[in-house]
Every structure is written in structure tokens, then in C-alpha cells.
mmCIF file of the N, C-alpha and C atoms, coordinates in Angstrom:
data_MODEL
# 
_entry.id   MODEL 
# 
loop_
_atom_site.group_PDB 
_atom_site.id 
_atom_site.type_symbol 
_atom_site.label_atom_id 
_atom_site.label_alt_id 
_atom_site.label_comp_id 
_atom_site.label_asym_id 
_atom_site.label_entity_id 
_atom_site.label_seq_id 
_atom_site.pdbx_PDB_ins_code 
_atom_site.Cartn_x 
_atom_site.Cartn_y 
_atom_site.Cartn_z 
_atom_site.occupancy 
_atom_site.B_iso_or_equiv 
_atom_site.pdbx_formal_charge 
_atom_site.auth_seq_id 
_atom_site.auth_comp_id 
_atom_site.auth_asym_id 
_atom_site.auth_atom_id 
_atom_site.pdbx_PDB_model_num 
ATOM 1   N N  . MET A 1 1  ? -2.833 2.346   43.137 1.00 0.00 ? 1  MET A N  1 
ATOM 2   C CA . MET A 1 1  ? -3.250 1.986   41.735 1.00 0.00 ? 1  MET A CA 1 
ATOM 3   C C  . MET A 1 1  ? -2.347 0.156   41.147 1.00 0.00 ? 1  MET A C  1 
ATOM 4   N N  . HIS A 1 2  ? -1.553 0.890   41.567 1.00 0.00 ? 2  HIS A N  1 
ATOM 5   C CA . HIS A 1 2  ? -0.418 0.212   40.859 1.00 0.00 ? 2  HIS A CA 1 
ATOM 6   C C  . HIS A 1 2  ? 0.301  -1.203  41.617 1.00 0.00 ? 2  HIS A C  1 
ATOM 7   N N  . ALA A 1 3  ? -0.268 -0.484  43.287 1.00 0.00 ? 3  ALA A N  1 
ATOM 8   C CA . ALA A 1 3  ? 0.147  -1.988  43.682 1.00 0.00 ? 3  ALA A CA 1 
ATOM 9   C C  . ALA A 1 3  ? -0.729 -2.832  43.589 1.00 0.00 ? 3  ALA A C  1 
ATOM 10  N N  . GLY A 1 4  ? -2.224 -2.407  43.566 1.00 0.00 ? 4  GLY A N  1 
ATOM 11  C CA . GLY A 1 4  ? -3.723 -4.007  42.915 1.00 0.00 ? 4  GLY A CA 1 
ATOM 12  C C  . GLY A 1 4  ? -3.430 -4.310  41.905 1.00 0.00 ? 4  GLY A C  1 
ATOM 13  N N  . VAL A 1 5  ? -2.739 -3.587  40.814 1.00 0.00 ? 5  VAL A N  1 
ATOM 14  C CA . VAL A 1 5  ? -2.134 -4.058  39.188 1.00 0.00 ? 5  VAL A CA 1 
ATOM 15  C C  . VAL A 1 5  ? -1.574 -5.141  39.256 1.00 0.00 ? 5  VAL A C  1 
ATOM 16  N N  . LEU A 1 6  ? -0.133 -4.737  40.445 1.00 0.00 ? 6  LEU A N  1 
ATOM 17  C CA . LEU A 1 6  ? 0.333  -5.795  40.344 1.00 0.00 ? 6  LEU A CA 1 
ATOM 18  C C  . LEU A 1 6  ? 0.182  -7.079  41.039 1.00 0.00 ? 6  LEU A C  1 
ATOM 19  N N  . ALA A 1 7  ? -1.154 -6.561  41.998 1.00 0.00 ? 7  ALA A N  1 
ATOM 20  C CA . ALA A 1 7  ? -1.085 -7.961  42.659 1.00 0.00 ? 7  ALA A CA 1 
ATOM 21  C C  . ALA A 1 7  ? -1.952 -9.058  42.383 1.00 0.00 ? 7  ALA A C  1 
ATOM 22  N N  . SER A 1 8  ? -2.201 -8.711  41.205 1.00 0.00 ? 8  SER A N  1 
ATOM 23  C CA . SER A 1 8  ? -4.170 -9.144  40.664 1.00 0.00 ? 8  SER A CA 1 
ATOM 24  C C  . SER A 1 8  ? -2.182 -10.102 39.262 1.00 0.00 ? 8  SER A C  1 
ATOM 25  N N  . ARG A 1 9  ? -1.070 -9.246  38.732 1.00 0.00 ? 9  ARG A N  1 
ATOM 26  C CA . ARG A 1 9  ? -0.879 -9.739  37.993 1.00 0.00 ? 9  ARG A CA 1 
ATOM 27  C C  . ARG A 1 9  ? 0.566  -11.192 38.604 1.00 0.00 ? 9  ARG A C  1 
ATOM 28  N N  . ILE A 1 10 ? 0.709  -11.055 39.874 1.00 0.00 ? 10 ILE A N  1 
ATOM 29  C CA . ILE A 1 10 ? 1.659  -11.683 41.118 1.00 0.00 ? 10 ILE A CA 1 
ATOM 30  C C  . ILE A 1 10 ? 0.249  -13.206 41.346 1.00 0.00 ? 10 ILE A C  1 
ATOM 31  N N  . ALA A 1 11 ? -1.041 -13.072 41.285 1.00 0.00 ? 11 ALA A N  1 
ATOM 32  C CA . ALA A 1 11 ? -1.874 -13.762 41.585 1.00 0.00 ? 11 ALA A CA 1 
ATOM 33  C C  . ALA A 1 11 ? -1.801 -14.954 39.939 1.00 0.00 ? 11 ALA A C  1 
ATOM 34  N N  . ALA A 1 12 ? -2.536 -14.051 39.277 1.00 0.00 ? 12 ALA A N  1 
ATOM 35  C CA . ALA A 1 12 ? -2.340 -15.277 37.978 1.00 0.00 ? 12 ALA A CA 1 
ATOM 36  C C  . ALA A 1 12 ? -0.776 -15.566 37.049 1.00 0.00 ? 12 ALA A C  1 
ATOM 37  N N  . GLN A 1 13 ? 0.487  -15.017 37.827 1.00 0.00 ? 13 GLN A N  1 
ATOM 38  C CA . GLN A 1 13 ? 0.964  -15.708 37.737 1.00 0.00 ? 13 GLN A CA 1 
ATOM 39  C C  . GLN A 1 13 ? 1.758  -17.251 38.731 1.00 0.00 ? 13 GLN A C  1 
ATOM 40  N N  . ALA A 1 14 ? 0.908  -17.632 39.553 1.00 0.00 ? 14 ALA A N  1 
ATOM 41  C CA . ALA A 1 14 ? 0.953  -18.221 40.404 1.00 0.00 ? 14 ALA A CA 1 
ATOM 42  C C  . ALA A 1 14 ? -0.282 -19.129 40.607 1.00 0.00 ? 14 ALA A C  1 
ATOM 43  N N  . GLY A 1 15 ? -1.642 -18.702 39.894 1.00 0.00 ? 15 GLY A N  1 
ATOM 44  C CA . GLY A 1 15 ? -2.766 -19.490 39.048 1.00 0.00 ? 15 GLY A CA 1 
ATOM 45  C C  . GLY A 1 15 ? -2.082 -20.043 38.180 1.00 0.00 ? 15 GLY A C  1 
ATOM 46  N N  . GLU A 1 16 ? -1.140 -19.576 37.401 1.00 0.00 ? 16 GLU A N  1 
ATOM 47  C CA . GLU A 1 16 ? -0.792 -20.319 36.387 1.00 0.00 ? 16 GLU A CA 1 
ATOM 48  C C  . GLU A 1 16 ? -0.118 -21.130 36.677 1.00 0.00 ? 16 GLU A C  1 
ATOM 49  N N  . ALA A 1 17 ? 0.777  -21.466 37.206 1.00 0.00 ? 17 ALA A N  1 
ATOM 50  C CA . ALA A 1 17 ? 2.244  -21.877 37.730 1.00 0.00 ? 17 ALA A CA 1 
ATOM 51  C C  . ALA A 1 17 ? 0.710  -23.177 38.188 1.00 0.00 ? 17 ALA A C  1 
ATOM 52  N N  . ALA A 1 18 ? 0.560  -22.838 38.867 1.00 0.00 ? 18 ALA A N  1 
ATOM 53  C CA . ALA A 1 18 ? -0.053 -24.778 39.724 1.00 0.00 ? 18 ALA A CA 1 
ATOM 54  C C  . ALA A 1 18 ? -0.619 -25.081 38.995 1.00 0.00 ? 18 ALA A C  1 
ATOM 55  N N  . LEU A 1 19 ? -1.003 -24.251 37.738 1.00 0.00 ? 19 LEU A N  1 
ATOM 56  C CA . LEU A 1 19 ? -1.681 -25.110 36.517 1.00 0.00 ? 19 LEU A CA 1 
ATOM 57  C C  . LEU A 1 19 ? -1.516 -25.935 35.892 1.00 0.00 ? 19 LEU A C  1 
ATOM 58  N N  . GLY A 1 20 ? 0.257  -25.345 35.788 1.00 0.00 ? 20 GLY A N  1 
ATOM 59  C CA . GLY A 1 20 ? 0.804  -26.333 35.348 1.00 0.00 ? 20 GLY A CA 1 
ATOM 60  C C  . GLY A 1 20 ? 0.982  -25.645 34.089 1.00 0.00 ? 20 GLY A C  1 
ATOM 61  N N  . ARG A 1 21 ? 1.231  -24.821 33.509 1.00 0.00 ? 21 ARG A N  1 
ATOM 62  C CA . ARG A 1 21 ? 0.745  -23.704 32.437 1.00 0.00 ? 21 ARG A CA 1 
ATOM 63  C C  . ARG A 1 21 ? 2.937  -23.171 32.051 1.00 0.00 ? 21 ARG A C  1 
ATOM 64  N N  . SER A 1 22 ? 2.982  -24.373 30.543 1.00 0.00 ? 22 SER A N  1 
ATOM 65  C CA . SER A 1 22 ? 4.506  -24.426 30.561 1.00 0.00 ? 22 SER A CA 1 
ATOM 66  C C  . SER A 1 22 ? 4.703  -23.021 30.359 1.00 0.00 ? 22 SER A C  1 
ATOM 67  N N  . PHE A 1 23 ? 4.352  -21.930 29.859 1.00 0.00 ? 23 PHE A N  1 
ATOM 68  C CA . PHE A 1 23 ? 4.821  -20.284 30.401 1.00 0.00 ? 23 PHE A CA 1 
ATOM 69  C C  . PHE A 1 23 ? 5.147  -19.530 31.246 1.00 0.00 ? 23 PHE A C  1 
ATOM 70  N N  . ALA A 1 24 ? 3.955  -20.014 32.305 1.00 0.00 ? 24 ALA A N  1 
ATOM 71  C CA . ALA A 1 24 ? 4.432  -19.593 33.852 1.00 0.00 ? 24 ALA A CA 1 
ATOM 72  C C  . ALA A 1 24 ? 5.455  -20.573 34.067 1.00 0.00 ? 24 ALA A C  1 
ATOM 73  N N  . LEU A 1 25 ? 5.305  -21.996 34.204 1.00 0.00 ? 25 LEU A N  1 
ATOM 74  C CA . LEU A 1 25 ? 6.743  -22.540 34.705 1.00 0.00 ? 25 LEU A CA 1 
ATOM 75  C C  . LEU A 1 25 ? 7.806  -22.120 34.107 1.00 0.00 ? 25 LEU A C  1 
ATOM 76  N N  . ALA A 1 26 ? 7.949  -21.564 33.201 1.00 0.00 ? 26 ALA A N  1 
ATOM 77  C CA . ALA A 1 26 ? 9.083  -21.420 32.579 1.00 0.00 ? 26 ALA A CA 1 
ATOM 78  C C  . ALA A 1 26 ? 9.437  -20.014 33.420 1.00 0.00 ? 26 ALA A C  1 
ATOM 79  N N  . ARG A 1 27 ? 8.961  -19.108 33.235 1.00 0.00 ? 27 ARG A N  1 
ATOM 80  C CA . ARG A 1 27 ? 8.877  -17.972 33.798 1.00 0.00 ? 27 ARG A CA 1 
ATOM 81  C C  . ARG A 1 27 ? 9.417  -17.378 35.197 1.00 0.00 ? 27 ARG A C  1 
ATOM 82  N N  . GLU A 1 28 ? 9.139  -18.685 36.082 1.00 0.00 ? 28 GLU A N  1 
ATOM 83  C CA . GLU A 1 28 ? 9.463  -19.321 37.402 1.00 0.00 ? 28 GLU A CA 1 
ATOM 84  C C  . GLU A 1 28 ? 10.880 -20.146 37.507 1.00 0.00 ? 28 GLU A C  1 
ATOM 85  N N  . ARG A 1 29 ? 11.420 -21.106 36.245 1.00 0.00 ? 29 ARG A N  1 
ATOM 86  C CA . ARG A 1 29 ? 12.272 -21.089 36.845 1.00 0.00 ? 29 ARG A CA 1 
ATOM 87  C C  . ARG A 1 29 ? 13.571 -20.582 36.414 1.00 0.00 ? 29 ARG A C  1 
ATOM 88  N N  . GLU A 1 30 ? 13.239 -19.505 35.240 1.00 0.00 ? 30 GLU A N  1 
ATOM 89  C CA . GLU A 1 30 ? 14.296 -17.830 34.681 1.00 0.00 ? 30 GLU A CA 1 
ATOM 90  C C  . GLU A 1 30 ? 14.307 -17.546 35.851 1.00 0.00 ? 30 GLU A C  1 
ATOM 91  N N  . MET A 1 31 ? 13.578 -17.210 37.160 1.00 0.00 ? 31 MET A N  1 
ATOM 92  C CA . MET A 1 31 ? 13.584 -15.936 38.001 1.00 0.00 ? 31 MET A CA 1 
ATOM 93  C C  . MET A 1 31 ? 14.528 -17.118 39.109 1.00 0.00 ? 31 MET A C  1 
ATOM 94  N N  . SER A 1 32 ? 14.103 -18.988 39.148 1.00 0.00 ? 32 SER A N  1 
ATOM 95  C CA . SER A 1 32 ? 15.157 -19.144 40.001 1.00 0.00 ? 32 SER A CA 1 
ATOM 96  C C  . SER A 1 32 ? 16.608 -19.381 40.052 1.00 0.00 ? 32 SER A C  1 
ATOM 97  N N  . GLU A 1 33 ? 16.797 -19.125 38.462 1.00 0.00 ? 33 GLU A N  1 
ATOM 98  C CA . GLU A 1 33 ? 17.642 -19.479 38.351 1.00 0.00 ? 33 GLU A CA 1 
ATOM 99  C C  . GLU A 1 33 ? 18.595 -18.438 38.481 1.00 0.00 ? 33 GLU A C  1 
ATOM 100 N N  . ALA A 1 34 ? 18.156 -17.349 37.331 1.00 0.00 ? 34 ALA A N  1 
ATOM 101 C CA . ALA A 1 34 ? 18.873 -16.468 37.961 1.00 0.00 ? 34 ALA A CA 1 
ATOM 102 C C  . ALA A 1 34 ? 19.230 -15.780 39.396 1.00 0.00 ? 34 ALA A C  1 
ATOM 103 N N  . ARG A 1 35 ? 18.061 -16.401 40.487 1.00 0.00 ? 35 ARG A N  1 
ATOM 104 C CA . ARG A 1 35 ? 18.551 -15.924 41.707 1.00 0.00 ? 35 ARG A CA 1 
ATOM 105 C C  . ARG A 1 35 ? 19.261 -16.556 42.289 1.00 0.00 ? 35 ARG A C  1 
ATOM 106 N N  . LYS A 1 36 ? 19.691 -17.867 41.299 1.00 0.00 ? 36 LYS A N  1 
ATOM 107 C CA . LYS A 1 36 ? 20.674 -18.487 42.247 1.00 0.00 ? 36 LYS A CA 1 
ATOM 108 C C  . LYS A 1 36 ? 22.277 -17.661 41.751 1.00 0.00 ? 36 LYS A C  1 
ATOM 109 N N  . ARG A 1 37 ? 22.207 -17.671 40.033 1.00 0.00 ? 37 ARG A N  1 
ATOM 110 C CA . ARG A 1 37 ? 22.994 -17.015 40.031 1.00 0.00 ? 37 ARG A CA 1 
ATOM 111 C C  . ARG A 1 37 ? 23.272 -15.864 40.716 1.00 0.00 ? 37 ARG A C  1 
ATOM 112 N N  . LEU A 1 38 ? 22.267 -15.072 40.790 1.00 0.00 ? 38 LEU A N  1 
ATOM 113 C CA . LEU A 1 38 ? 22.201 -13.465 41.725 1.00 0.00 ? 38 LEU A CA 1 
ATOM 114 C C  . LEU A 1 38 ? 22.485 -12.521 40.653 1.00 0.00 ? 38 LEU A C  1 
ATOM 115 N N  . ASP A 1 39 ? 21.918 -13.278 39.541 1.00 0.00 ? 39 ASP A N  1 
ATOM 116 C CA . ASP A 1 39 ? 22.067 -12.480 38.380 1.00 0.00 ? 39 ASP A CA 1 
ATOM 117 C C  . ASP A 1 39 ? 20.686 -11.589 37.858 1.00 0.00 ? 39 ASP A C  1 
ATOM 118 N N  . TRP A 1 40 ? 20.918 -9.589  38.658 1.00 0.00 ? 40 TRP A N  1 
ATOM 119 C CA . TRP A 1 40 ? 20.044 -9.162  38.317 1.00 0.00 ? 40 TRP A CA 1 
ATOM 120 C C  . TRP A 1 40 ? 19.630 -8.721  37.163 1.00 0.00 ? 40 TRP A C  1 
ATOM 121 N N  . LYS A 1 41 ? 20.341 -8.487  36.457 1.00 0.00 ? 41 LYS A N  1 
ATOM 122 C CA . LYS A 1 41 ? 20.154 -8.455  35.209 1.00 0.00 ? 41 LYS A CA 1 
ATOM 123 C C  . LYS A 1 41 ? 18.735 -9.510  34.849 1.00 0.00 ? 41 LYS A C  1 
ATOM 124 N N  . ALA A 1 42 ? 19.459 -10.279 34.978 1.00 0.00 ? 42 ALA A N  1 
ATOM 125 C CA . ALA A 1 42 ? 18.500 -11.504 34.583 1.00 0.00 ? 42 ALA A CA 1 
ATOM 126 C C  . ALA A 1 42 ? 16.728 -11.507 35.546 1.00 0.00 ? 42 ALA A C  1 
ATOM 127 N N  . MET A 1 43 ? 17.073 -11.178 36.455 1.00 0.00 ? 43 MET A N  1 
ATOM 128 C CA . MET A 1 43 ? 16.096 -11.182 37.217 1.00 0.00 ? 43 MET A CA 1 
ATOM 129 C C  . MET A 1 43 ? 14.626 -10.252 37.262 1.00 0.00 ? 43 MET A C  1 
ATOM 130 N N  . GLN A 1 44 ? 15.531 -8.619  36.575 1.00 0.00 ? 44 GLN A N  1 
ATOM 131 C CA . GLN A 1 44 ? 14.593 -7.462  36.232 1.00 0.00 ? 44 GLN A CA 1 
ATOM 132 C C  . GLN A 1 44 ? 13.932 -7.562  35.088 1.00 0.00 ? 44 GLN A C  1 
ATOM 133 N N  . ALA A 1 45 ? 14.022 -8.949  33.763 1.00 0.00 ? 45 ALA A N  1 
ATOM 134 C CA . ALA A 1 45 ? 13.688 -9.107  32.822 1.00 0.00 ? 45 ALA A CA 1 
ATOM 135 C C  . ALA A 1 45 ? 13.228 -10.111 33.438 1.00 0.00 ? 45 ALA A C  1 
ATOM 136 N N  . VAL A 1 46 ? 12.836 -11.448 33.953 1.00 0.00 ? 46 VAL A N  1 
ATOM 137 C CA . VAL A 1 46 ? 11.874 -11.667 34.493 1.00 0.00 ? 46 VAL A CA 1 
ATOM 138 C C  . VAL A 1 46 ? 10.142 -11.369 35.125 1.00 0.00 ? 46 VAL A C  1 
ATOM 139 N N  . ALA A 1 47 ? 11.114 -10.609 35.770 1.00 0.00 ? 47 ALA A N  1 
ATOM 140 C CA . ALA A 1 47 ? 10.527 -10.413 36.875 1.00 0.00 ? 47 ALA A CA 1 
ATOM 141 C C  . ALA A 1 47 ? 8.844  -9.500  36.263 1.00 0.00 ? 47 ALA A C  1 
ATOM 142 N N  . LEU A 1 48 ? 8.450  -9.370  36.944 1.00 0.00 ? 48 LEU A N  1 
ATOM 143 C CA . LEU A 1 48 ? 6.927  -8.329  36.821 1.00 0.00 ? 48 LEU A CA 1 
ATOM 144 C C  . LEU A 1 48 ? 6.450  -7.449  37.554 1.00 0.00 ? 48 LEU A C  1 
ATOM 145 N N  . ASP A 1 49 ? 7.517  -7.098  38.531 1.00 0.00 ? 49 ASP A N  1 
ATOM 146 C CA . ASP A 1 49 ? 7.763  -5.674  38.111 1.00 0.00 ? 49 ASP A CA 1 
ATOM 147 C C  . ASP A 1 49 ? 9.042  -5.524  38.326 1.00 0.00 ? 49 ASP A C  1 
ATOM 148 N N  . PRO A 1 50 ? 9.594  -5.514  37.031 1.00 0.00 ? 50 PRO A N  1 
ATOM 149 C CA . PRO A 1 50 ? 11.316 -4.350  37.189 1.00 0.00 ? 50 PRO A CA 1 
ATOM 150 C C  . PRO A 1 50 ? 11.911 -3.303  37.336 1.00 0.00 ? 50 PRO A C  1 
ATOM 151 N N  . ALA A 1 51 ? 11.468 -1.956  37.784 1.00 0.00 ? 51 ALA A N  1 
ATOM 152 C CA . ALA A 1 51 ? 11.195 -1.111  38.939 1.00 0.00 ? 51 ALA A CA 1 
ATOM 153 C C  . ALA A 1 51 ? 11.190 -1.622  40.334 1.00 0.00 ? 51 ALA A C  1 
ATOM 154 N N  . ALA A 1 52 ? 10.786 -2.853  40.904 1.00 0.00 ? 52 ALA A N  1 
ATOM 155 C CA . ALA A 1 52 ? 10.757 -3.112  42.158 1.00 0.00 ? 52 ALA A CA 1 
ATOM 156 C C  . ALA A 1 52 ? 12.500 -3.613  42.384 1.00 0.00 ? 52 ALA A C  1 
ATOM 157 N N  . VAL A 1 53 ? 12.417 -4.847  41.304 1.00 0.00 ? 53 VAL A N  1 
ATOM 158 C CA . VAL A 1 53 ? 14.519 -5.526  41.163 1.00 0.00 ? 53 VAL A CA 1 
ATOM 159 C C  . VAL A 1 53 ? 14.417 -4.149  41.426 1.00 0.00 ? 53 VAL A C  1 
ATOM 160 N N  . CYS A 1 54 ? 15.191 -3.393  40.146 1.00 0.00 ? 54 CYS A N  1 
ATOM 161 C CA . CYS A 1 54 ? 15.982 -2.171  40.906 1.00 0.00 ? 54 CYS A CA 1 
ATOM 162 C C  . CYS A 1 54 ? 15.933 -1.413  42.248 1.00 0.00 ? 54 CYS A C  1 
ATOM 163 N N  . ALA A 1 55 ? 15.082 -1.001  43.124 1.00 0.00 ? 55 ALA A N  1 
ATOM 164 C CA . ALA A 1 55 ? 15.256 -0.460  43.687 1.00 0.00 ? 55 ALA A CA 1 
ATOM 165 C C  . ALA A 1 55 ? 15.244 -1.576  44.772 1.00 0.00 ? 55 ALA A C  1 
ATOM 166 N N  . LYS A 1 56 ? 15.177 -2.566  44.870 1.00 0.00 ? 56 LYS A N  1 
ATOM 167 C CA . LYS A 1 56 ? 15.486 -3.514  46.355 1.00 0.00 ? 56 LYS A CA 1 
ATOM 168 C C  . LYS A 1 56 ? 16.987 -3.740  45.336 1.00 0.00 ? 56 LYS A C  1 
ATOM 169 N N  . ARG A 1 57 ? 18.016 -4.073  44.274 1.00 0.00 ? 57 ARG A N  1 
ATOM 170 C CA . ARG A 1 57 ? 19.178 -3.675  44.670 1.00 0.00 ? 57 ARG A CA 1 
ATOM 171 C C  . ARG A 1 57 ? 20.160 -2.957  44.917 1.00 0.00 ? 57 ARG A C  1 
ATOM 172 N N  . ALA A 1 58 ? 19.026 -1.120  44.459 1.00 0.00 ? 58 ALA A N  1 
ATOM 173 C CA . ALA A 1 58 ? 20.363 -0.354  45.050 1.00 0.00 ? 58 ALA A CA 1 
ATOM 174 C C  . ALA A 1 58 ? 20.693 -0.345  46.414 1.00 0.00 ? 58 ALA A C  1 
ATOM 175 N N  . GLU A 1 59 ? 20.522 -0.646  47.257 1.00 0.00 ? 59 GLU A N  1 
ATOM 176 C CA . GLU A 1 59 ? 19.880 -0.542  48.593 1.00 0.00 ? 59 GLU A CA 1 
ATOM 177 C C  . GLU A 1 59 ? 21.970 -1.607  49.060 1.00 0.00 ? 59 GLU A C  1 
ATOM 178 N N  . HIS A 1 60 ? 21.674 -2.945  48.063 1.00 0.00 ? 60 HIS A N  1 
ATOM 179 C CA . HIS A 1 60 ? 22.889 -3.880  47.996 1.00 0.00 ? 60 HIS A CA 1 
ATOM 180 C C  . HIS A 1 60 ? 24.358 -3.503  46.916 1.00 0.00 ? 60 HIS A C  1 
ATOM 181 N N  . ALA A 1 61 ? 24.066 -2.881  45.939 1.00 0.00 ? 61 ALA A N  1 
ATOM 182 C CA . ALA A 1 61 ? 24.899 -2.488  44.531 1.00 0.00 ? 61 ALA A CA 1 
ATOM 183 C C  . ALA A 1 61 ? 25.801 -2.895  44.675 1.00 0.00 ? 61 ALA A C  1 
ATOM 184 N N  . ASP A 1 62 ? 26.515 -2.753  45.731 1.00 0.00 ? 62 ASP A N  1 
ATOM 185 C CA . ASP A 1 62 ? 27.792 -3.197  45.918 1.00 0.00 ? 62 ASP A CA 1 
ATOM 186 C C  . ASP A 1 62 ? 28.713 -4.389  46.810 1.00 0.00 ? 62 ASP A C  1 
ATOM 187 N N  . GLU A 1 63 ? 26.999 -5.238  47.091 1.00 0.00 ? 63 GLU A N  1 
ATOM 188 C CA . GLU A 1 63 ? 27.776 -6.526  47.883 1.00 0.00 ? 63 GLU A CA 1 
ATOM 189 C C  . GLU A 1 63 ? 27.058 -7.122  46.635 1.00 0.00 ? 63 GLU A C  1 
ATOM 190 N N  . GLU A 1 64 ? 27.634 -8.579  46.587 1.00 0.00 ? 64 GLU A N  1 
ATOM 191 C CA . GLU A 1 64 ? 27.339 -10.031 46.506 1.00 0.00 ? 64 GLU A CA 1 
ATOM 192 C C  . GLU A 1 64 ? 26.509 -10.468 46.471 1.00 0.00 ? 64 GLU A C  1 
ATOM 193 N N  . VAL A 1 65 ? 25.389 -10.179 47.106 1.00 0.00 ? 65 VAL A N  1 
ATOM 194 C CA . VAL A 1 65 ? 24.850 -11.023 47.794 1.00 0.00 ? 65 VAL A CA 1 
ATOM 195 C C  . VAL A 1 65 ? 23.266 -11.183 47.444 1.00 0.00 ? 65 VAL A C  1 
ATOM 196 N N  . CYS A 1 66 ? 21.939 -10.851 48.187 1.00 0.00 ? 66 CYS A N  1 
ATOM 197 C CA . CYS A 1 66 ? 19.967 -10.867 47.506 1.00 0.00 ? 66 CYS A CA 1 
ATOM 198 C C  . CYS A 1 66 ? 19.930 -9.531  48.424 1.00 0.00 ? 66 CYS A C  1 
ATOM 199 N N  . ALA A 1 67 ? 18.878 -8.739  48.018 1.00 0.00 ? 67 ALA A N  1 
ATOM 200 C CA . ALA A 1 67 ? 17.684 -7.711  48.746 1.00 0.00 ? 67 ALA A CA 1 
ATOM 201 C C  . ALA A 1 67 ? 17.759 -8.307  49.475 1.00 0.00 ? 67 ALA A C  1 
ATOM 202 N N  . MET A 1 68 ? 17.690 -9.637  50.365 1.00 0.00 ? 68 MET A N  1 
ATOM 203 C CA . MET A 1 68 ? 16.330 -10.246 50.745 1.00 0.00 ? 68 MET A CA 1 
ATOM 204 C C  . MET A 1 68 ? 16.747 -10.488 52.009 1.00 0.00 ? 68 MET A C  1 
ATOM 205 N N  . CYS A 1 69 ? 18.021 -10.640 52.133 1.00 0.00 ? 69 CYS A N  1 
ATOM 206 C CA . CYS A 1 69 ? 18.964 -11.683 52.886 1.00 0.00 ? 69 CYS A CA 1 
ATOM 207 C C  . CYS A 1 69 ? 19.525 -10.854 53.492 1.00 0.00 ? 69 CYS A C  1 
ATOM 208 N N  . GLY A 1 70 ? 20.543 -10.347 52.660 1.00 0.00 ? 70 GLY A N  1 
ATOM 209 C CA . GLY A 1 70 ? 21.891 -9.416  52.860 1.00 0.00 ? 70 GLY A CA 1 
ATOM 210 C C  . GLY A 1 70 ? 22.816 -10.015 53.224 1.00 0.00 ? 70 GLY A C  1 
ATOM 211 N N  . GLU A 1 71 ? 23.893 -9.953  54.366 1.00 0.00 ? 71 GLU A N  1 
ATOM 212 C CA . GLU A 1 71 ? 24.664 -10.438 54.346 1.00 0.00 ? 71 GLU A CA 1 
ATOM 213 C C  . GLU A 1 71 ? 24.621 -12.183 54.952 1.00 0.00 ? 71 GLU A C  1 
ATOM 214 N N  . PHE A 1 72 ? 23.246 -12.346 54.821 1.00 0.00 ? 72 PHE A N  1 
ATOM 215 C CA . PHE A 1 72 ? 22.712 -13.604 56.005 1.00 0.00 ? 72 PHE A CA 1 
ATOM 216 C C  . PHE A 1 72 ? 22.207 -15.246 54.486 1.00 0.00 ? 72 PHE A C  1 
ATOM 217 N N  . CYS A 1 73 ? 22.686 -14.095 53.564 1.00 0.00 ? 73 CYS A N  1 
ATOM 218 C CA . CYS A 1 73 ? 22.432 -14.452 51.928 1.00 0.00 ? 73 CYS A CA 1 
ATOM 219 C C  . CYS A 1 73 ? 22.963 -16.179 52.149 1.00 0.00 ? 73 CYS A C  1 
ATOM 220 N N  . ALA A 1 74 ? 21.223 -17.208 51.701 1.00 0.00 ? 74 ALA A N  1 
ATOM 221 C CA . ALA A 1 74 ? 21.903 -18.658 51.366 1.00 0.00 ? 74 ALA A CA 1 
ATOM 222 C C  . ALA A 1 74 ? 22.788 -18.815 50.690 1.00 0.00 ? 74 ALA A C  1 
ATOM 223 N N  . VAL A 1 75 ? 21.948 -18.392 49.119 1.00 0.00 ? 75 VAL A N  1 
ATOM 224 C CA . VAL A 1 75 ? 22.710 -18.750 48.194 1.00 0.00 ? 75 VAL A CA 1 
ATOM 225 C C  . VAL A 1 75 ? 25.164 -18.327 48.332 1.00 0.00 ? 75 VAL A C  1 
ATOM 226 N N  . LYS A 1 76 ? 25.190 -16.809 48.361 1.00 0.00 ? 76 LYS A N  1 
ATOM 227 C CA . LYS A 1 76 ? 26.203 -16.989 48.260 1.00 0.00 ? 76 LYS A CA 1 
ATOM 228 C C  . LYS A 1 76 ? 26.402 -17.782 50.130 1.00 0.00 ? 76 LYS A C  1 
ATOM 229 N N  . MET A 1 77 ? 26.450 -17.915 50.767 1.00 0.00 ? 77 MET A N  1 
ATOM 230 C CA . MET A 1 77 ? 26.823 -19.079 51.648 1.00 0.00 ? 77 MET A CA 1 
ATOM 231 C C  . MET A 1 77 ? 26.975 -20.675 51.450 1.00 0.00 ? 77 MET A C  1 
ATOM 232 N N  . LEU A 1 78 ? 25.778 -21.012 49.939 1.00 0.00 ? 78 LEU A N  1 
ATOM 233 C CA . LEU A 1 78 ? 26.589 -22.035 49.133 1.00 0.00 ? 78 LEU A CA 1 
ATOM 234 C C  . LEU A 1 78 ? 27.028 -22.358 48.097 1.00 0.00 ? 78 LEU A C  1 
ATOM 235 N N  . ARG A 1 79 ? 27.883 -20.710 48.502 1.00 0.00 ? 79 ARG A N  1 
ATOM 236 C CA . ARG A 1 79 ? 28.842 -20.842 46.795 1.00 0.00 ? 79 ARG A CA 1 
ATOM 237 C C  . ARG A 1 79 ? 29.842 -20.604 48.256 1.00 0.00 ? 79 ARG A C  1 
ATOM 238 N N  . ALA A 1 80 ? 30.776 -20.474 48.880 1.00 0.00 ? 80 ALA A N  1 
ATOM 239 C CA . ALA A 1 80 ? 32.263 -20.724 49.901 1.00 0.00 ? 80 ALA A CA 1 
ATOM 240 C C  . ALA A 1 80 ? 32.214 -21.841 50.023 1.00 0.00 ? 80 ALA A C  1 
# 
């Protein structure tokens, strides 16, 4: 049930962003900036599923990398 609700929220966000709605574009911008900074608290605040952010972060809690790419984190590589 949770997955279905989340899928519909993601679809709605994508649709609103595609239509150029300012609130949806602001959310996308905030998330993009938080990812660039590797700011996990900001990502959690903006995320459609904050619990998923916590779960992903737990795997890499002691690292300064994103949860998707781990040691191959493009953001971290660009900082070097």
C-alpha cells in the first residue's frame, strides 16, 4: 500500500514539474541543491519519502558519498 501511494506521489510531482508548476520546480531545485552539497538533512526535508532517505543514508553514514553511487560518487569526484 505504501509503495502505491508513493508511486502516485512521485508521478504527481513529475507531472507538476513537467507542467512547469512553480512549487514542483522549487522542490526539484531544492533537492538538486541538497544533493550537490550532500546535505542529507535537507534531502530528507524535501523528499517525498523521508524514511527512505534515512534508510539509504544509514548504509553510508560514515562516508561523504551519496547512497546511490557509493565510492563512485560523482559529486565527491567533482569536489576533488
